[in-house]
C-alpha positions in Angstrom: 0.0 0.0 0.0 1.4 3.3 -1.0 0.7 6.7 0.6 1.4 8.9 -2.4 -1.1 11.0 -4.2 -2.1 10.1 -7.7 -3.3 12.1 -10.7 -5.9 9.4 -11.3 -7.1 6.1 -9.8 -9.0 3.6 -12.0 -11.0 1.7 -9.4 -12.2 -1.9 -9.2 -11.6 -3.2 -12.7 -10.6 -6.7 -13.6 -7.0 -5.8 -14.5 -5.2 -8.0 -17.1 -1.6 -8.4 -15.9 1.2 -10.3 -17.5 0.3 -13.7 -16.1 -3.3 -13.4 -14.7 -6.4 -11.2 -14.3 -7.2 -9.7 -10.9 -9.6 -7.1 -9.5 -7.6 -4.1 -8.4 -7.1 -0.4 -8.6 -4.6 1.4 -10.9 -2.8 4.6 -9.7 -1.5 6.9 -12.4 1.0 9.8 -11.9 2.5 11.9 -14.7 1.1 9.5 -17.3 2.8 6.5 -15.8 1.4 3.7 -13.6 2.6 4.3 -10.1 0.4 2.1 -8.0 -1.4 -1.3 -8.3 -3.6 -2.9 -5.7 -6.3 -1.8 -3.3 -5.9 2.0 -3.4 -9.2 2.9 -1.7 -8.8 6.1 0.4 -5.6 7.2 -1.5 -5.8 10.8 -2.6 -6.1 11.5 -6.3 -7.2 14.3 -8.5 -9.6 12.1 -10.5 -11.3 8.7 -10.1 -12.6 6.4 -12.8 -15.0 3.6 -11.8 -14.2 0.4 -13.7 -16.2 -2.0 -11.6 -17.6 -4.8 -13.7 -15.3 -3.9 -16.6 -12.0 -5.3 -17.8 -8.8 -3.2 -18.0 -6.3 -4.4 -20.6 -3.0 -2.8 -21.7 -3.8 -0.8 -24.8 -3.2 -2.7 -28.0 0.0 -2.0 -29.9 -1.0 -2.4 -33.5 2.3 -3.2 -35.2 1.0 -3.2 -38.8 -1.0 -0.2 -40.0 -1.1 1.7 -43.3 -2.2 5.3 -42.9 -0.9 6.4 -46.3 0.4 9.9 -45.6 2.0 11.9 -47.0 0.4 12.0 -50.4 -2.5 9.6 -50.1 -4.4 10.9 -47.1 -7.5 10.7 -49.3 -7.2 6.9 -48.8 -6.5 7.2 -45.1 -4.7 9.8 -42.9 -3.4 10.2 -39.4 -6.5 11.9 -38.1 -9.1 9.4 -39.3 -6.9 6.4 -39.0 -5.8 7.1 -35.5 -9.3 8.0 -34.4 -10.5 4.5 -35.5 -7.5 2.9 -33.8 -8.3 4.8 -30.5 -11.9 3.7 -30.7 -10.7 0.1 -31.1 -8.5 0.1 -28.0 -5.2 0.8 -29.7 -2.9 3.1 -27.8 0.2 2.8 -30.1 0.4 1.9 -33.8 3.4 1.3 -36.1 2.8 2.8 -39.5 4.1 1.0 -42.6 6.3 2.8 -45.1 4.8 1.8 -48.5 1.6 3.7 -49.3 2.7 7.2 -48.7 4.1 9.3 -51.6 7.0 9.2 -51.3 7.3 5.9 -49.4 9.4 6.0 -46.2 12.7 4.7 -47.7 14.8 7.8 -47.2 15.5 10.3 -44.4 13.7 13.0 -46.5 10.6 10.8 -46.8 10.7 10.1 -43.1 10.7 13.8 -42.3 7.7 14.4 -44.6 5.8 11.6 -42.8 6.7 13.0 -39.4 5.5 16.5 -40.5 2.2 14.9 -41.7 1.7 13.1 -38.4 2.6 15.9 -36.0 -0.3 17.1 -33.9 -2.8 14.9 -35.8 -2.7 11.5 -34.1 -5.0 10.5 -31.3 -2.6 7.9 -30.0 1.1 7.3 -30.0 2.8 6.0 -33.1 6.1 4.5 -34.4 7.3 4.5 -38.0 8.7 1.7 -40.2 11.3 2.3 -42.8 11.4 0.4 -46.0 13.9 -2.0 -47.7 13.6 -1.6 -51.5 16.0 -2.0 -54.4 18.4 0.9 -54.9 18.0 2.3 -51.3 20.4 0.2 -49.3 22.4 3.3 -48.3 19.3 4.6 -46.4 19.2 1.7 -43.9 21.7 3.1 -41.4 20.4 6.7 -41.6 16.9 5.6 -41.0 18.0 3.4 -38.1 19.8 6.4 -36.5 16.7 8.6 -37.0 14.5 6.2 -35.0 12.5 3.9 -37.3 11.0 0.8 -35.6 12.5 -1.5 -38.2 12.2 -2.1 -41.9 9.5 -3.6 -44.2 10.2 -5.6 -47.4 8.0 -7.5 -49.8 8.9 -10.8 -51.4 5.9 -10.3 -53.8 4.6 -7.2 -55.6 3.7 -4.5 -53.1 1.0 -2.9 -55.3 1.6 0.5 -53.7 0.3 3.7 -55.3 2.0 6.7 -56.7 4.9 7.4 -59.1 7.6 6.4 -56.7 6.1 3.1 -55.9 7.4 0.8 -53.1 8.9 -2.2 -55.0 9.4 -5.8 -53.9 13.0 -6.8 -52.9 14.9 -9.0 -55.3 17.0 -11.7 -53.8 20.2 -9.5 -53.8 18.4 -6.6 -52.1 16.9 -8.9 -49.5 20.2 -10.7 -48.7 22.4 -7.6 -48.7 19.7 -5.6 -46.9 19.4 -8.2 -44.2 23.2 -8.0 -43.6 23.0 -4.3 -43.1 19.9 -4.4 -41.0 21.5 -7.1 -38.8 24.3 -4.6 -38.0 21.7 -2.1 -36.7 20.0 -4.6 -34.4 16.6 -3.7 -35.8 13.9 -6.0 -37.2 13.0 -6.7 -40.8 9.3 -7.2 -41.3 8.6 -9.5 -44.3 5.6 -10.0 -46.5 6.4 -13.6 -47.4 4.7 -14.7 -50.6 6.6 -16.1 -53.7 6.1 -13.6 -56.5 6.9 -16.1 -59.3 4.2 -18.4 -58.0 1.4 -15.9 -57.4 2.0 -13.8 -60.5 2.0 -16.9 -62.8 -1.1 -18.3 -61.2 -2.9 -14.9 -61.4 -2.1 -14.7 -65.1 -3.4 -18.2 -65.7 -6.7 -17.3 -63.9 -7.2 -14.1 -65.8 -6.4 -15.7 -69.2 -9.1 -18.3 -68.6 -11.7 -15.7 -67.4 -11.6 -16.9 -63.8 -11.9 -13.7 -61.8 -14.0 -14.5 -58.7 -12.9 -14.3 -55.1 -12.4 -18.0 -55.0 -10.1 -17.7 -58.1 -8.1 -15.0 -56.5 -7.6 -17.0 -53.3 -6.5 -20.0 -55.4 -3.9 -17.9 -57.2 -2.2 -17.2 -53.9 -1.9 -20.7 -52.3 -0.4 -21.6 -49.0 2.5 -23.1 -50.9 3.5 -19.6 -52.0 3.7 -18.4 -48.4 5.7 -21.5 -47.4 8.2 -21.1 -50.2 8.9 -17.5 -49.3 9.1 -18.3 -45.6 11.7 -21.0 -46.3 13.8 -18.7 -48.4 13.7 -15.9 -45.9 14.7 -18.3 -43.0 17.8 -19.3 -45.0 18.8 -15.7 -45.4 18.1 -15.0 -41.8 20.4 -17.9 -40.8 23.1 -16.6 -43.2 23.0 -12.9 -42.0 21.8 -13.1 -38.4 19.1 -10.6 -39.2 16.1 -10.4 -36.8 13.0 -11.2 -38.9 9.4 -10.7 -38.2 7.0 -12.4 -40.6 3.9 -10.3 -41.1 0.3 -11.5 -41.7 1.0 -15.3 -41.8 -2.2 -16.9 -43.0 -1.5 -20.6 -42.4 -0.8 -22.9 -39.4 2.0 -24.5 -41.5 3.6 -21.2 -42.0 3.5 -20.5 -38.2 5.0 -23.9 -37.6 7.9 -23.3 -39.9 8.7 -20.0 -38.1 8.4 -21.6 -34.7 10.7 -24.4 -35.7 13.3 -21.9 -36.8 13.1 -20.0 -33.6 13.6 -23.2 -31.6 16.8 -23.7 -33.7 18.0 -20.4 -32.5 17.0 -17.9 -35.2 15.7 -14.6 -34.0 12.4 -14.8 -35.9 8.7 -14.1 -34.9 5.3 -14.6 -36.5 2.3 -12.3 -36.8 -1.2 -13.2 -37.9 -4.2 -10.9 -38.3 -7.8 -10.9 -37.0 -9.2 -11.5 -40.5 -7.5 -14.9 -40.8 -8.9 -15.8 -37.4 -12.5 -14.6 -38.1 -13.1 -14.8 -41.8 -12.8 -17.6 -44.4 -12.9 -18.0 -48.2 -16.7 -18.3 -47.9 -16.7 -14.6 -47.0 -15.1 -13.6 -50.3 -18.3 -14.7 -52.0 -20.6 -13.3 -49.3 -18.9 -9.9 -48.7 -17.0 -9.3 -51.9 -13.7 -7.4 -52.2 -14.0 -5.7 -48.8 -12.6 -9.1 -47.7 -9.7 -9.2 -50.2 -6.2 -9.2 -48.8 -2.8 -10.8 -49.5 -2.2 -13.5 -48.5 -5.9 -14.3 -49.0 -8.4 -15.7 -46.6 -8.2 -19.4 -46.1 -10.8 -22.2 -45.6 -12.7 -22.8 -42.4 -10.5 -25.8 -41.7 -7.4 -23.8 -42.1 -8.8 -21.0 -39.9 -9.3 -23.5 -37.1 -5.8 -24.9 -37.6 -4.5 -21.4 -37.2 -6.5 -20.9 -34.0 -4.8 -24.1 -32.6 -1.4 -22.4 -33.2 -2.6 -19.4 -31.3 -3.8 -21.6 -28.4 -0.4 -23.3 -28.3 1.4 -20.0 -28.0 3.1 -20.3 -31.4 1.8 -17.0 -32.7 3.9 -14.2 -31.3 1.7 -11.3 -32.1 -1.5 -10.2 -33.8 -1.9 -7.0 -35.8 -4.6 -5.5 -38.0 -2.8 -4.9 -41.3 -5.3 -2.0 -41.7 -4.9 -1.2 -45.4 -7.8 1.1 -46.4 -8.8 2.6 -49.8 -11.6 4.6 -51.3 -14.8 2.4 -51.5 -14.8 2.7 -55.3 -11.5 0.8 -55.5 -13.3 -2.3 -54.0 -16.0 -2.2 -56.7 -14.5 -3.9 -59.7 -15.9 -6.6 -62.0 -12.7 -8.7 -61.5 -11.6 -9.6 -58.0 -8.0 -9.3 -59.3 -8.5 -5.6 -60.1 -9.9 -4.6 -56.7 -7.6 -3.1 -54.1 -6.3 -5.8 -51.8 -6.4 -4.6 -48.3 -8.8 -4.9 -45.3 -9.9 -2.0 -43.3 -10.0 -3.4 -39.8 -8.2 -1.0 -37.5 -11.2 -0.3 -35.3 -12.2 -3.9 -34.7 -9.1 -5.9 -34.0 -9.1 -5.9 -30.2 -12.8 -6.5 -29.9 -12.6 -9.4 -32.4 -9.7 -11.1 -30.8 -11.1 -10.8 -27.3 -14.5 -12.0 -28.5 -13.4 -14.8 -30.7 -10.4 -15.8 -28.6 -11.5 -15.3 -25.0 -15.3 -15.3 -25.0 -15.8 -17.9 -27.7 -12.7 -20.2 -27.3 -11.7 -19.6 -23.7 -8.2 -18.2 -24.3 -7.0 -16.4 -21.1 -7.1 -12.6 -21.4 -3.4 -12.4 -20.3 -2.5 -14.6 -23.3 -4.4 -12.3 -25.7 -2.8 -9.3 -24.1 0.6 -10.9 -24.6 0.1 -11.1 -28.3 -1.5 -7.7 -28.9 0.4 -5.6 -26.4 3.4 -7.1 -24.5 5.0 -9.0 -27.5 5.0 -6.1 -29.9 6.4 -3.8 -27.3 9.2 -6.2 -26.5 9.9 -7.1 -30.1 10.2 -3.5 -31.3 11.9 -1.9 -28.3 9.0 0.0 -26.8 10.2 -0.7 -23.2 7.7 1.5 -21.4 4.6 0.1 -23.1 2.7 -3.1 -23.4 1.9 -4.0 -19.8 0.0 -2.9 -16.7 2.8 -2.6 -14.2 4.5 0.1 -12.2 6.8 2.3 -14.3 4.9 1.5 -17.6 3.0 4.1 -19.5 -0.7 4.3 -18.5 -1.9 3.0 -21.9 -5.1 1.3 -21.1 -8.2 -0.1 -22.9 -11.3 -0.5 -20.7 -13.5 -3.2 -22.2 -17.1 -4.2 -21.4 -17.2 -8.0 -22.0 -21.0 -8.0 -21.7 -21.7 -5.3 -24.3 -22.1 -7.2 -27.6 -23.2 -5.2 -30.7 -23.5 -5.6 -34.4 -21.0 -3.4 -36.2 -22.5 -0.9 -38.6 -21.0 1.6 -41.0 -22.1 4.4 -38.7 -19.7 3.1 -36.0 -16.6 3.3 -38.3 -14.3 6.3 -37.8 -11.7 5.5 -40.5 -12.1 7.6 -43.7 -13.9 5.2 -46.0 -16.8 3.4 -44.3 -16.3 -0.2 -45.5 -15.1 -3.2 -43.6 -15.6 -6.9 -43.9 -16.7 -6.9 -40.2 -19.8 -4.7 -41.0 -22.8 -6.8 -40.1 -20.9 -9.1 -37.8 -21.7 -9.3 -34.1 -18.8 -8.2 -31.9 -19.1 -9.9 -28.6 -17.5 -7.1 -26.5 -17.0 -3.4 -26.8 -14.3 -0.9 -25.9 -15.7 1.5 -23.3 -12.8 3.9 -22.8 -9.1 4.3 -23.8 -6.3 6.1 -22.1 -2.9 7.0 -23.5 -0.3 8.0 -20.9 -3.2 8.6 -18.5 -5.1 10.9 -20.9 -8.6 9.8 -22.0 -8.5 9.7 -25.8 -11.8 7.8 -26.3 -14.9 6.8 -24.5 -18.0 5.2 -25.9 -20.4 8.0 -24.9 -18.2 11.0 -26.0 -16.2 9.5 -28.9 -12.6 10.5 -29.7 -11.1 13.4 -27.8 -10.6 16.6 -29.7 -7.0 17.0 -28.6 -4.6 15.0 -30.8 -2.0 14.2 -28.2 -0.3 11.2 -29.8 3.5 11.2 -29.8 6.2 9.7 -32.0 7.7 6.7 -30.2 11.1 5.3 -31.1 12.8 2.1 -29.8 14.1 3.0 -26.4 12.4 6.4 -26.1 9.7 8.9 -27.1 10.1 12.0 -29.4 8.2 14.9 -27.9 5.9 15.6 -30.8 2.2 16.3 -31.0 1.5 16.7 -27.3 
């Protein structure tokens, strides 16, 4: 029991700790957690009643595309971060590819920082990119504070004149050597371009352009081949590798086996692979198109088994929005391939994982908060513990609702989750002790999100 005064005490919630959930109070001072336990009677400037609610560490969404500078009309920092805040996300890591220019140089990084400053509801980190012809930018981007680097082993499909290109084998191998020297992580989109491009051409030549045809053109084997190849390169270079949006249990298994052999590799999957299946491509259309594509119901359940076993290191949204018209094409191959899911990730994973399948909340929190913080060097985030930032998502596990377009805060109001029942609801969100969202009042007007770097925070935007 402490006798200090707090700025705020959150009272009586079921608090999700690293290894268990327990009813307790949370004391906050200067934006940091400074007390845990029974704090009744302790002086504080403000009190929040969380009795009957669940208090989780805010989600750290490690895979988000907000598309600024240059393509804010697809999604920008204001709308994207508002949706993330409403979804219980307190920090996101923005990918480098869909801005114009993409974040592959120091100059492009500065443009992105200028676009974000004072416009984000929650804290944010920035990925740099690994692309052909830009190897010399790896060290300067590292020194500037990027979270890590993103590369594609298949066509990226990014917009604009200075498009983000996939890494050829030389760029990948040499880039991994240079990234290894920085100690940062390479995030890899692992699909074999020769396989998926040839299959796509065959489908289109034969007039097969449905969602099922698109999914068949990007088979699990394409994912596995790319994972195999990247693991060889990781072994040769010592590069730390994070495999993004793995869609198959077999892919997760390959990465786990490599980690057990001593490679510094981790695996991410996404809520859409754990919620949706190929049947949804026919039912929902291109709002459910992504790469890698959705898999069968059988494959989805196999993926859930790897989650239950603890083989999936982290879960991220891969929020990749676009104007609605870009989803409305006669051919599935021509529609934009990205799922707008930033606002629903935490509610989906808690609902599908905890309420439906019985996965402990601390295990879910480990994948969506603690693991990304640890993997990407955000040492003050990801847990409810003394000394950590007071980044908190308060969730009502009894408040189920059907998601409608009117709920969505991202720029273009489409999502494959519209019409789905979400089994719980985010009630309030705090970033460094500031309330940035509550269900009744919406997103706070003040945009106080800050740029976070591995090992520290840059004082921007608040």
